mmCIF file as Biopython writes it, N, C-alpha, C and O atoms, coordinates in Angstrom:
data_model
#
loop_
_atom_site.group_PDB
_atom_site.id
_atom_site.type_symbol
_atom_site.label_atom_id
_atom_site.label_alt_id
_atom_site.label_comp_id
_atom_site.label_asym_id
_atom_site.label_entity_id
_atom_site.label_seq_id
_atom_site.pdbx_PDB_ins_code
_atom_site.Cartn_x
_atom_site.Cartn_y
_atom_site.Cartn_z
_atom_site.occupancy
_atom_site.B_iso_or_equiv
_atom_site.auth_seq_id
_atom_site.auth_asym_id
_atom_site.pdbx_PDB_model_num
ATOM 1   N N  . MET A ? 1  ? 28.615 32.127 -3.653 1.0 0.0 1  A 1 
ATOM 2   C CA . MET A ? 1  ? 28.771 33.291 -2.710 1.0 0.0 1  A 1 
ATOM 3   C C  . MET A ? 1  ? 28.852 34.652 -3.677 1.0 0.0 1  A 1 
ATOM 4   O O  . MET A ? 1  ? 29.555 34.833 -4.671 1.0 0.0 1  A 1 
ATOM 5   N N  . TYR A ? 2  ? 27.907 35.530 -3.053 1.0 0.0 2  A 1 
ATOM 6   C CA . TYR A ? 2  ? 27.963 37.020 -3.810 1.0 0.0 2  A 1 
ATOM 7   C C  . TYR A ? 2  ? 29.630 37.776 -3.983 1.0 0.0 2  A 1 
ATOM 8   O O  . TYR A ? 2  ? 30.457 37.709 -3.074 1.0 0.0 2  A 1 
ATOM 9   N N  . LYS A ? 3  ? 29.873 38.414 -5.195 1.0 0.0 3  A 1 
ATOM 10  C CA . LYS A ? 3  ? 30.798 39.249 -4.913 1.0 0.0 3  A 1 
ATOM 11  C C  . LYS A ? 3  ? 30.620 40.574 -4.004 1.0 0.0 3  A 1 
ATOM 12  O O  . LYS A ? 3  ? 29.598 41.163 -3.653 1.0 0.0 3  A 1 
ATOM 13  N N  . LEU A ? 4  ? 32.090 40.849 -3.729 1.0 0.0 4  A 1 
ATOM 14  C CA . LEU A ? 4  ? 32.345 41.670 -2.632 1.0 0.0 4  A 1 
ATOM 15  C C  . LEU A ? 4  ? 32.194 43.029 -3.560 1.0 0.0 4  A 1 
ATOM 16  O O  . LEU A ? 4  ? 32.387 42.991 -4.775 1.0 0.0 4  A 1 
ATOM 17  N N  . LYS A ? 5  ? 31.863 44.121 -2.922 1.0 0.0 5  A 1 
ATOM 18  C CA . LYS A ? 5  ? 31.897 45.500 -3.480 1.0 0.0 5  A 1 
ATOM 19  C C  . LYS A ? 5  ? 33.236 46.109 -3.109 1.0 0.0 5  A 1 
ATOM 20  O O  . LYS A ? 5  ? 33.759 45.889 -2.016 1.0 0.0 5  A 1 
ATOM 21  N N  . THR A ? 6  ? 33.790 46.895 -4.061 1.0 0.0 6  A 1 
ATOM 22  C CA . THR A ? 6  ? 34.890 47.688 -4.002 1.0 0.0 6  A 1 
ATOM 23  C C  . THR A ? 6  ? 34.861 48.861 -3.617 1.0 0.0 6  A 1 
ATOM 24  O O  . THR A ? 6  ? 34.549 49.602 -4.548 1.0 0.0 6  A 1 
ATOM 25  N N  . SER A ? 7  ? 35.075 49.496 -2.487 1.0 0.0 7  A 1 
ATOM 26  C CA . SER A ? 7  ? 35.008 51.119 -1.986 1.0 0.0 7  A 1 
ATOM 27  C C  . SER A ? 7  ? 35.663 52.263 -3.234 1.0 0.0 7  A 1 
ATOM 28  O O  . SER A ? 7  ? 36.860 52.530 -3.345 1.0 0.0 7  A 1 
ATOM 29  N N  . LYS A ? 8  ? 34.693 52.755 -3.987 1.0 0.0 8  A 1 
ATOM 30  C CA . LYS A ? 8  ? 35.763 53.487 -4.994 1.0 0.0 8  A 1 
ATOM 31  C C  . LYS A ? 8  ? 36.267 54.723 -4.043 1.0 0.0 8  A 1 
ATOM 32  O O  . LYS A ? 8  ? 37.267 55.311 -4.454 1.0 0.0 8  A 1 
ATOM 33  N N  . SER A ? 9  ? 35.755 55.129 -2.963 1.0 0.0 9  A 1 
ATOM 34  C CA . SER A ? 9  ? 36.350 55.820 -2.545 1.0 0.0 9  A 1 
ATOM 35  C C  . SER A ? 9  ? 37.932 55.961 -2.040 1.0 0.0 9  A 1 
ATOM 36  O O  . SER A ? 9  ? 38.713 56.913 -2.036 1.0 0.0 9  A 1 
ATOM 37  N N  . VAL A ? 10 ? 38.052 54.439 -1.574 1.0 0.0 10 A 1 
ATOM 38  C CA . VAL A ? 10 ? 39.483 53.923 -1.076 1.0 0.0 10 A 1 
ATOM 39  C C  . VAL A ? 10 ? 40.206 53.694 -2.489 1.0 0.0 10 A 1 
ATOM 40  O O  . VAL A ? 10 ? 41.397 53.958 -2.652 1.0 0.0 10 A 1 
ATOM 41  N N  . ARG A ? 11 ? 39.467 53.234 -3.390 1.0 0.0 11 A 1 
ATOM 42  C CA . ARG A ? 11 ? 40.191 52.931 -4.564 1.0 0.0 11 A 1 
ATOM 43  C C  . ARG A ? 11 ? 41.229 54.497 -5.123 1.0 0.0 11 A 1 
ATOM 44  O O  . ARG A ? 11 ? 42.422 54.634 -5.392 1.0 0.0 11 A 1 
ATOM 45  N N  . LYS A ? 12 ? 40.216 55.319 -5.104 1.0 0.0 12 A 1 
ATOM 46  C CA . LYS A ? 12 ? 40.823 56.531 -5.899 1.0 0.0 12 A 1 
ATOM 47  C C  . LYS A ? 12 ? 42.018 57.369 -4.707 1.0 0.0 12 A 1 
ATOM 48  O O  . LYS A ? 12 ? 42.874 58.112 -5.188 1.0 0.0 12 A 1 
ATOM 49  N N  . ARG A ? 13 ? 41.955 57.170 -3.319 1.0 0.0 13 A 1 
ATOM 50  C CA . ARG A ? 13 ? 43.039 57.754 -2.367 1.0 0.0 13 A 1 
ATOM 51  C C  . ARG A ? 13 ? 44.142 56.993 -2.335 1.0 0.0 13 A 1 
ATOM 52  O O  . ARG A ? 13 ? 45.128 57.722 -2.436 1.0 0.0 13 A 1 
ATOM 53  N N  . PHE A ? 14 ? 44.348 56.175 -2.266 1.0 0.0 14 A 1 
ATOM 54  C CA . PHE A ? 14 ? 45.438 54.669 -2.205 1.0 0.0 14 A 1 
ATOM 55  C C  . PHE A ? 14 ? 45.693 54.277 -3.540 1.0 0.0 14 A 1 
ATOM 56  O O  . PHE A ? 14 ? 44.945 54.298 -4.517 1.0 0.0 14 A 1 
ATOM 57  N N  . LYS A ? 15 ? 47.294 53.785 -3.382 1.0 0.0 15 A 1 
ATOM 58  C CA . LYS A ? 15 ? 47.970 53.313 -4.928 1.0 0.0 15 A 1 
ATOM 59  C C  . LYS A ? 15 ? 48.307 52.034 -4.115 1.0 0.0 15 A 1 
ATOM 60  O O  . LYS A ? 15 ? 48.873 51.947 -3.026 1.0 0.0 15 A 1 
ATOM 61  N N  . ILE A ? 16 ? 47.780 51.003 -4.979 1.0 0.0 16 A 1 
ATOM 62  C CA . ILE A ? 16 ? 48.299 49.608 -4.118 1.0 0.0 16 A 1 
ATOM 63  C C  . ILE A ? 16 ? 50.011 49.223 -5.198 1.0 0.0 16 A 1 
ATOM 64  O O  . ILE A ? 16 ? 50.191 49.720 -6.309 1.0 0.0 16 A 1 
ATOM 65  N N  . LEU A ? 17 ? 50.911 48.385 -4.585 1.0 0.0 17 A 1 
ATOM 66  C CA . LEU A ? 17 ? 52.091 48.312 -4.704 1.0 0.0 17 A 1 
ATOM 67  C C  . LEU A ? 17 ? 52.182 46.832 -4.897 1.0 0.0 17 A 1 
ATOM 68  O O  . LEU A ? 17 ? 51.316 46.117 -4.394 1.0 0.0 17 A 1 
ATOM 69  N N  . SER A ? 18 ? 52.939 46.437 -5.428 1.0 0.0 18 A 1 
ATOM 70  C CA . SER A ? 18 ? 53.227 44.814 -5.200 1.0 0.0 18 A 1 
ATOM 71  C C  . SER A ? 18 ? 53.786 44.702 -4.021 1.0 0.0 18 A 1 
ATOM 72  O O  . SER A ? 18 ? 54.445 45.597 -3.492 1.0 0.0 18 A 1 
ATOM 73  N N  . GLY A ? 19 ? 53.510 43.353 -3.427 1.0 0.0 19 A 1 
ATOM 74  C CA . GLY A ? 19 ? 53.857 42.857 -1.929 1.0 0.0 19 A 1 
ATOM 75  C C  . GLY A ? 19 ? 52.846 43.070 -1.235 1.0 0.0 19 A 1 
ATOM 76  O O  . GLY A ? 19 ? 53.199 42.824 -0.082 1.0 0.0 19 A 1 
ATOM 77  N N  . CYS A ? 20 ? 51.715 43.405 -1.237 1.0 0.0 20 A 1 
ATOM 78  C CA . CYS A ? 20 ? 50.451 43.818 -0.403 1.0 0.0 20 A 1 
ATOM 79  C C  . CYS A ? 20 ? 51.291 45.359 0.144  1.0 0.0 20 A 1 
ATOM 80  O O  . CYS A ? 20 ? 52.003 45.339 1.148  1.0 0.0 20 A 1 
ATOM 81  N N  . LYS A ? 21 ? 51.139 46.266 -0.438 1.0 0.0 21 A 1 
ATOM 82  C CA . LYS A ? 21 ? 51.838 47.335 0.310  1.0 0.0 21 A 1 
ATOM 83  C C  . LYS A ? 21 ? 50.697 48.488 -0.600 1.0 0.0 21 A 1 
ATOM 84  O O  . LYS A ? 21 ? 50.109 48.308 -1.667 1.0 0.0 21 A 1 
ATOM 85  N N  . VAL A ? 22 ? 50.701 49.580 0.250  1.0 0.0 22 A 1 
ATOM 86  C CA . VAL A ? 22 ? 49.581 50.153 -0.115 1.0 0.0 22 A 1 
ATOM 87  C C  . VAL A ? 22 ? 50.333 52.070 0.439  1.0 0.0 22 A 1 
ATOM 88  O O  . VAL A ? 22 ? 50.754 52.458 1.529  1.0 0.0 22 A 1 
ATOM 89  N N  . LEU A ? 23 ? 50.207 52.727 -0.769 1.0 0.0 23 A 1 
ATOM 90  C CA . LEU A ? 23 ? 50.574 54.308 -0.453 1.0 0.0 23 A 1 
ATOM 91  C C  . LEU A ? 23 ? 49.579 54.849 -0.082 1.0 0.0 23 A 1 
ATOM 92  O O  . LEU A ? 23 ? 48.479 54.695 -0.613 1.0 0.0 23 A 1 
ATOM 93  N N  . ARG A ? 24 ? 49.909 55.853 1.276  1.0 0.0 24 A 1 
ATOM 94  C CA . ARG A ? 24 ? 48.951 56.768 1.245  1.0 0.0 24 A 1 
ATOM 95  C C  . ARG A ? 24 ? 49.202 58.659 1.015  1.0 0.0 24 A 1 
ATOM 96  O O  . ARG A ? 24 ? 50.370 59.002 0.835  1.0 0.0 24 A 1 
ATOM 97  N N  . ARG A ? 25 ? 48.306 59.584 1.029  1.0 0.0 25 A 1 
ATOM 98  C CA . ARG A ? 25 ? 48.668 60.841 0.935  1.0 0.0 25 A 1 
ATOM 99  C C  . ARG A ? 25 ? 48.875 61.322 2.763  1.0 0.0 25 A 1 
ATOM 100 O O  . ARG A ? 25 ? 48.210 60.836 3.678  1.0 0.0 25 A 1 
ATOM 101 N N  . ARG A ? 26 ? 49.818 62.236 2.895  1.0 0.0 26 A 1 
ATOM 102 C CA . ARG A ? 26 ? 49.562 62.725 4.340  1.0 0.0 26 A 1 
ATOM 103 C C  . ARG A ? 26 ? 48.079 63.658 4.480  1.0 0.0 26 A 1 
ATOM 104 O O  . ARG A ? 26 ? 47.526 64.101 3.474  1.0 0.0 26 A 1 
ATOM 105 N N  . SER A ? 27 ? 47.594 63.855 5.725  1.0 0.0 27 A 1 
ATOM 106 C CA . SER A ? 27 ? 46.524 64.767 5.728  1.0 0.0 27 A 1 
ATOM 107 C C  . SER A ? 27 ? 47.215 66.404 5.999  1.0 0.0 27 A 1 
ATOM 108 O O  . SER A ? 27 ? 48.404 66.712 5.913  1.0 0.0 27 A 1 
ATOM 109 N N  . CYS A ? 28 ? 46.337 67.073 6.259  1.0 0.0 28 A 1 
ATOM 110 C CA . CYS A ? 28 ? 46.637 68.487 6.370  1.0 0.0 28 A 1 
ATOM 111 C C  . CYS A ? 28 ? 47.244 69.570 5.052  1.0 0.0 28 A 1 
ATOM 112 O O  . CYS A ? 28 ? 47.976 70.560 5.028  1.0 0.0 28 A 1 
ATOM 113 N N  . ARG A ? 29 ? 46.660 68.946 4.253  1.0 0.0 29 A 1 
ATOM 114 C CA . ARG A ? 29 ? 47.394 69.671 3.051  1.0 0.0 29 A 1 
ATOM 115 C C  . ARG A ? 29 ? 46.519 69.939 1.712  1.0 0.0 29 A 1 
ATOM 116 O O  . ARG A ? 29 ? 46.780 69.921 0.509  1.0 0.0 29 A 1 
ATOM 117 N N  . ASN A ? 30 ? 45.257 70.220 2.550  1.0 0.0 30 A 1 
ATOM 118 C CA . ASN A ? 30 ? 44.081 70.804 1.548  1.0 0.0 30 A 1 
ATOM 119 C C  . ASN A ? 30 ? 43.879 72.322 1.369  1.0 0.0 30 A 1 
ATOM 120 O O  . ASN A ? 30 ? 44.054 72.933 0.315  1.0 0.0 30 A 1 
ATOM 121 N N  . HIS A ? 31 ? 43.511 72.813 2.477  1.0 0.0 31 A 1 
ATOM 122 C CA . HIS A ? 31 ? 43.295 73.976 2.756  1.0 0.0 31 A 1 
ATOM 123 C C  . HIS A ? 31 ? 44.191 74.792 3.878  1.0 0.0 31 A 1 
ATOM 124 O O  . HIS A ? 31 ? 45.077 74.129 4.416  1.0 0.0 31 A 1 
ATOM 125 N N  . LEU A ? 32 ? 44.051 76.097 4.260  1.0 0.0 32 A 1 
ATOM 126 C CA . LEU A ? 32 ? 44.512 76.848 5.015  1.0 0.0 32 A 1 
ATOM 127 C C  . LEU A ? 32 ? 46.092 76.898 5.036  1.0 0.0 32 A 1 
ATOM 128 O O  . LEU A ? 32 ? 46.626 76.986 6.142  1.0 0.0 32 A 1 
ATOM 129 N N  . LEU A ? 33 ? 46.899 76.850 3.884  1.0 0.0 33 A 1 
ATOM 130 C CA . LEU A ? 33 ? 48.002 76.702 3.878  1.0 0.0 33 A 1 
ATOM 131 C C  . LEU A ? 33 ? 48.619 78.082 3.697  1.0 0.0 33 A 1 
ATOM 132 O O  . LEU A ? 33 ? 49.714 78.125 3.137  1.0 0.0 33 A 1 
ATOM 133 N N  . GLN A ? 34 ? 48.132 79.053 4.044  1.0 0.0 34 A 1 
ATOM 134 C CA . GLN A ? 34 ? 49.194 80.441 3.757  1.0 0.0 34 A 1 
ATOM 135 C C  . GLN A ? 34 ? 49.823 80.531 5.254  1.0 0.0 34 A 1 
ATOM 136 O O  . GLN A ? 34 ? 50.747 81.339 5.350  1.0 0.0 34 A 1 
ATOM 137 N N  . LYS A ? 35 ? 49.477 79.844 6.409  1.0 0.0 35 A 1 
ATOM 138 C CA . LYS A ? 35 ? 49.846 80.161 7.835  1.0 0.0 35 A 1 
ATOM 139 C C  . LYS A ? 35 ? 50.745 79.081 7.873  1.0 0.0 35 A 1 
ATOM 140 O O  . LYS A ? 35 ? 51.397 79.109 8.917  1.0 0.0 35 A 1 
ATOM 141 N N  . LYS A ? 36 ? 50.979 78.315 7.273  1.0 0.0 36 A 1 
ATOM 142 C CA . LYS A ? 36 ? 51.639 76.749 7.182  1.0 0.0 36 A 1 
ATOM 143 C C  . LYS A ? 36 ? 53.295 77.291 6.610  1.0 0.0 36 A 1 
ATOM 144 O O  . LYS A ? 36 ? 53.689 77.993 5.679  1.0 0.0 36 A 1 
ATOM 145 N N  . ALA A ? 37 ? 53.962 76.523 7.749  1.0 0.0 37 A 1 
ATOM 146 C CA . ALA A ? 37 ? 55.616 77.000 6.835  1.0 0.0 37 A 1 
ATOM 147 C C  . ALA A ? 37 ? 55.631 76.410 5.908  1.0 0.0 37 A 1 
ATOM 148 O O  . ALA A ? 37 ? 54.748 75.591 5.655  1.0 0.0 37 A 1 
ATOM 149 N N  . SER A ? 38 ? 56.617 76.644 5.139  1.0 0.0 38 A 1 
ATOM 150 C CA . SER A ? 38 ? 56.984 76.217 3.559  1.0 0.0 38 A 1 
ATOM 151 C C  . SER A ? 38 ? 57.773 74.922 3.929  1.0 0.0 38 A 1 
ATOM 152 O O  . SER A ? 38 ? 57.929 74.186 2.954  1.0 0.0 38 A 1 
ATOM 153 N N  . LYS A ? 39 ? 58.273 74.492 5.015  1.0 0.0 39 A 1 
ATOM 154 C CA . LYS A ? 39 ? 59.228 73.419 5.568  1.0 0.0 39 A 1 
ATOM 155 C C  . LYS A ? 39 ? 58.067 72.369 5.866  1.0 0.0 39 A 1 
ATOM 156 O O  . LYS A ? 39 ? 58.257 71.249 5.393  1.0 0.0 39 A 1 
ATOM 157 N N  . ARG A ? 40 ? 56.977 72.558 6.532  1.0 0.0 40 A 1 
ATOM 158 C CA . ARG A ? 40 ? 55.858 72.062 7.084  1.0 0.0 40 A 1 
ATOM 159 C C  . ARG A ? 40 ? 55.267 71.246 6.034  1.0 0.0 40 A 1 
ATOM 160 O O  . ARG A ? 40 ? 55.160 70.020 5.994  1.0 0.0 40 A 1 
ATOM 161 N N  . LYS A ? 41 ? 54.837 72.271 5.047  1.0 0.0 41 A 1 
ATOM 162 C CA . LYS A ? 41 ? 54.207 71.446 3.550  1.0 0.0 41 A 1 
ATOM 163 C C  . LYS A ? 41 ? 54.791 70.742 2.869  1.0 0.0 41 A 1 
ATOM 164 O O  . LYS A ? 41 ? 54.260 69.716 2.443  1.0 0.0 41 A 1 
ATOM 165 N N  . GLN A ? 42 ? 56.124 71.098 2.547  1.0 0.0 42 A 1 
ATOM 166 C CA . GLN A ? 42 ? 57.136 70.528 2.144  1.0 0.0 42 A 1 
ATOM 167 C C  . GLN A ? 42 ? 57.556 68.825 2.368  1.0 0.0 42 A 1 
ATOM 168 O O  . GLN A ? 42 ? 57.802 67.909 1.582  1.0 0.0 42 A 1 
ATOM 169 N N  . LYS A ? 43 ? 57.499 68.936 3.788  1.0 0.0 43 A 1 
ATOM 170 C CA . LYS A ? 43 ? 57.203 67.388 4.406  1.0 0.0 43 A 1 
ATOM 171 C C  . LYS A ? 43 ? 55.759 66.885 4.198  1.0 0.0 43 A 1 
ATOM 172 O O  . LYS A ? 43 ? 55.541 65.740 4.592  1.0 0.0 43 A 1 
ATOM 173 N N  . LEU A ? 44 ? 54.874 67.480 3.711  1.0 0.0 44 A 1 
ATOM 174 C CA . LEU A ? 44 ? 53.074 67.015 3.745  1.0 0.0 44 A 1 
ATOM 175 C C  . LEU A ? 44 ? 53.182 66.395 2.494  1.0 0.0 44 A 1 
ATOM 176 O O  . LEU A ? 44 ? 52.197 65.705 2.233  1.0 0.0 44 A 1 
ATOM 177 N N  . ARG A ? 45 ? 54.302 66.416 1.391  1.0 0.0 45 A 1 
ATOM 178 C CA . ARG A ? 45 ? 53.907 66.937 0.143  1.0 0.0 45 A 1 
ATOM 179 C C  . ARG A ? 45 ? 54.366 64.773 -0.177 1.0 0.0 45 A 1 
ATOM 180 O O  . ARG A ? 45 ? 53.921 64.090 -1.099 1.0 0.0 45 A 1 
ATOM 181 N N  . LYS A ? 46 ? 55.355 64.287 0.987  1.0 0.0 46 A 1 
ATOM 182 C CA . LYS A ? 46 ? 55.423 62.925 0.746  1.0 0.0 46 A 1 
ATOM 183 C C  . LYS A ? 46 ? 54.637 61.900 0.906  1.0 0.0 46 A 1 
ATOM 184 O O  . LYS A ? 46 ? 54.134 61.944 2.029  1.0 0.0 46 A 1 
ATOM 185 N N  . VAL A ? 47 ? 54.317 61.044 0.332  1.0 0.0 47 A 1 
ATOM 186 C CA . VAL A ? 47 ? 53.883 59.709 0.361  1.0 0.0 47 A 1 
ATOM 187 C C  . VAL A ? 47 ? 54.325 58.885 1.349  1.0 0.0 47 A 1 
ATOM 188 O O  . VAL A ? 47 ? 55.516 58.642 1.544  1.0 0.0 47 A 1 
ATOM 189 N N  . LEU A ? 48 ? 53.436 58.454 1.969  1.0 0.0 48 A 1 
ATOM 190 C CA . LEU A ? 48 ? 53.848 56.989 3.356  1.0 0.0 48 A 1 
ATOM 191 C C  . LEU A ? 48 ? 53.047 55.637 2.762  1.0 0.0 48 A 1 
ATOM 192 O O  . LEU A ? 48 ? 52.146 55.553 1.927  1.0 0.0 48 A 1 
ATOM 193 N N  . LEU A ? 49 ? 53.730 54.648 3.518  1.0 0.0 49 A 1 
ATOM 194 C CA . LEU A ? 49 ? 53.096 53.478 3.413  1.0 0.0 49 A 1 
ATOM 195 C C  . LEU A ? 49 ? 51.863 52.923 4.385  1.0 0.0 49 A 1 
ATOM 196 O O  . LEU A ? 49 ? 52.228 52.627 5.523  1.0 0.0 49 A 1 
ATOM 197 N N  . VAL A ? 50 ? 50.842 52.793 4.166  1.0 0.0 50 A 1 
ATOM 198 C CA . VAL A ? 50 ? 49.851 52.583 5.127  1.0 0.0 50 A 1 
ATOM 199 C C  . VAL A ? 50 ? 50.370 51.631 6.284  1.0 0.0 50 A 1 
ATOM 200 O O  . VAL A ? 50 ? 50.812 50.596 5.785  1.0 0.0 50 A 1 
ATOM 201 N N  . SER A ? 51 ? 50.427 51.639 7.154  1.0 0.0 51 A 1 
ATOM 202 C CA . SER A ? 51 ? 50.756 50.698 8.550  1.0 0.0 51 A 1 
ATOM 203 C C  . SER A ? 51 ? 50.238 49.485 8.245  1.0 0.0 51 A 1 
ATOM 204 O O  . SER A ? 51 ? 49.498 49.146 7.321  1.0 0.0 51 A 1 
ATOM 205 N N  . GLN A ? 52 ? 50.870 48.681 9.419  1.0 0.0 52 A 1 
ATOM 206 C CA . GLN A ? 52 ? 50.381 47.335 9.386  1.0 0.0 52 A 1 
ATOM 207 C C  . GLN A ? 52 ? 48.956 47.273 9.765  1.0 0.0 52 A 1 
ATOM 208 O O  . GLN A ? 52 ? 48.070 46.707 9.125  1.0 0.0 52 A 1 
ATOM 209 N N  . VAL A ? 53 ? 48.819 47.996 11.013 1.0 0.0 53 A 1 
ATOM 210 C CA . VAL A ? 53 ? 47.472 48.061 11.644 1.0 0.0 53 A 1 
ATOM 211 C C  . VAL A ? 53 ? 46.558 48.156 10.662 1.0 0.0 53 A 1 
ATOM 212 O O  . VAL A ? 53 ? 45.724 47.256 10.563 1.0 0.0 53 A 1 
ATOM 213 N N  . ASP A ? 54 ? 46.542 49.321 9.703  1.0 0.0 54 A 1 
ATOM 214 C CA . ASP A ? 54 ? 45.079 49.844 9.406  1.0 0.0 54 A 1 
ATOM 215 C C  . ASP A ? 54 ? 45.548 49.017 8.092  1.0 0.0 54 A 1 
ATOM 216 O O  . ASP A ? 54 ? 45.038 49.627 7.152  1.0 0.0 54 A 1 
ATOM 217 N N  . LEU A ? 55 ? 46.029 48.293 7.761  1.0 0.0 55 A 1 
ATOM 218 C CA . LEU A ? 55 ? 45.593 47.301 6.175  1.0 0.0 55 A 1 
ATOM 219 C C  . LEU A ? 55 ? 44.482 46.062 7.028  1.0 0.0 55 A 1 
ATOM 220 O O  . LEU A ? 55 ? 43.615 45.348 6.524  1.0 0.0 55 A 1 
ATOM 221 N N  . LEU A ? 56 ? 44.800 46.143 8.054  1.0 0.0 56 A 1 
ATOM 222 C CA . LEU A ? 56 ? 43.387 44.740 7.840  1.0 0.0 56 A 1 
ATOM 223 C C  . LEU A ? 56 ? 41.897 45.534 7.925  1.0 0.0 56 A 1 
ATOM 224 O O  . LEU A ? 56 ? 40.908 44.806 7.844  1.0 0.0 56 A 1 
ATOM 225 N N  . ASN A ? 57 ? 41.662 47.122 8.100  1.0 0.0 57 A 1 
ATOM 226 C CA . ASN A ? 57 ? 40.492 47.524 7.540  1.0 0.0 57 A 1 
ATOM 227 C C  . ASN A ? 57 ? 40.858 47.898 6.155  1.0 0.0 57 A 1 
ATOM 228 O O  . ASN A ? 57 ? 40.050 48.656 5.619  1.0 0.0 57 A 1 
ATOM 229 N N  . PHE A ? 58 ? 41.726 47.602 5.559  1.0 0.0 58 A 1 
ATOM 230 C CA . PHE A ? 58 ? 41.850 48.297 3.962  1.0 0.0 58 A 1 
ATOM 231 C C  . PHE A ? 58 ? 41.454 46.878 3.666  1.0 0.0 58 A 1 
ATOM 232 O O  . PHE A ? 58 ? 40.822 47.117 2.637  1.0 0.0 58 A 1 
ATOM 233 N N  . LYS A ? 59 ? 41.378 45.792 3.789  1.0 0.0 59 A 1 
ATOM 234 C CA . LYS A ? 59 ? 41.163 44.388 2.743  1.0 0.0 59 A 1 
ATOM 235 C C  . LYS A ? 59 ? 39.650 44.306 3.001  1.0 0.0 59 A 1 
ATOM 236 O O  . LYS A ? 59 ? 39.061 43.711 2.099  1.0 0.0 59 A 1 
ATOM 237 N N  . PHE A ? 60 ? 38.852 44.759 4.023  1.0 0.0 60 A 1 
ATOM 238 C CA . PHE A ? 60 ? 37.549 44.915 3.893  1.0 0.0 60 A 1 
ATOM 239 C C  . PHE A ? 60 ? 36.644 45.860 2.800  1.0 0.0 60 A 1 
ATOM 240 O O  . PHE A ? 60 ? 35.483 45.708 2.421  1.0 0.0 60 A 1 
ATOM 241 N N  . LYS A ? 61 ? 37.695 46.939 2.437  1.0 0.0 61 A 1 
ATOM 242 C CA . LYS A ? 61 ? 37.089 48.222 1.110  1.0 0.0 61 A 1 
ATOM 243 C C  . LYS A ? 61 ? 37.650 47.350 0.065  1.0 0.0 61 A 1 
ATOM 244 O O  . LYS A ? 61 ? 36.865 46.901 -0.771 1.0 0.0 61 A 1 
ATOM 245 N N  . ILE A ? 62 ? 39.130 46.990 -0.017 1.0 0.0 62 A 1 
ATOM 246 C CA . ILE A ? 62 ? 39.045 46.819 -1.647 1.0 0.0 62 A 1 
ATOM 247 C C  . ILE A ? 62 ? 39.680 44.781 -1.215 1.0 0.0 62 A 1 
ATOM 248 O O  . ILE A ? 62 ? 40.799 44.330 -0.972 1.0 0.0 62 A 1 
ATOM 249 N N  . PRO A ? 63 ? 38.756 44.334 -1.281 1.0 0.0 63 A 1 
ATOM 250 C CA . PRO A ? 63 ? 38.776 42.756 -0.798 1.0 0.0 63 A 1 
ATOM 251 C C  . PRO A ? 63 ? 39.757 41.960 -2.046 1.0 0.0 63 A 1 
ATOM 252 O O  . PRO A ? 63 ? 40.503 41.072 -1.633 1.0 0.0 63 A 1 
ATOM 253 N N  . TYR A ? 64 ? 39.765 42.224 -3.368 1.0 0.0 64 A 1 
ATOM 254 C CA . TYR A ? 64 ? 40.382 41.467 -4.483 1.0 0.0 64 A 1 
ATOM 255 C C  . TYR A ? 64 ? 41.720 41.812 -4.692 1.0 0.0 64 A 1 
ATOM 256 O O  . TYR A ? 64 ? 42.203 41.268 -5.685 1.0 0.0 64 A 1 
ATOM 257 N N  . ILE A ? 65 ? 42.398 42.475 -4.127 1.0 0.0 65 A 1 
ATOM 258 C CA . ILE A ? 65 ? 44.053 42.737 -4.244 1.0 0.0 65 A 1 
ATOM 259 C C  . ILE A ? 65 ? 44.872 41.748 -3.578 1.0 0.0 65 A 1 
ATOM 260 O O  . ILE A ? 65 ? 46.048 41.629 -3.924 1.0 0.0 65 A 1 
ATOM 261 N N  . TYR A ? 66 ? 44.361 40.988 -2.615 1.0 0.0 66 A 1 
ATOM 262 C CA . TYR A ? 66 ? 45.189 39.844 -2.197 1.0 0.0 66 A 1 
ATOM 263 C C  . TYR A ? 66 ? 45.335 38.852 -2.489 1.0 0.0 66 A 1 
ATOM 264 O O  . TYR A ? 66 ? 46.145 38.145 -1.890 1.0 0.0 66 A 1 
#
């Protein structure tokens, strides 16, 4: 059987923890920051875990982490 390719863009955007947990950044933090409130930008700074539903799609992008 041939090797499965790892998606390089996914590998750069997500951080993999032990126990099959994956960290992701929040969206809406790239541009147009001037009109967003500082409290809102502060909350967007935090990192979240990827939900269990999205982990199924994630397994196909990075096949050899499990």
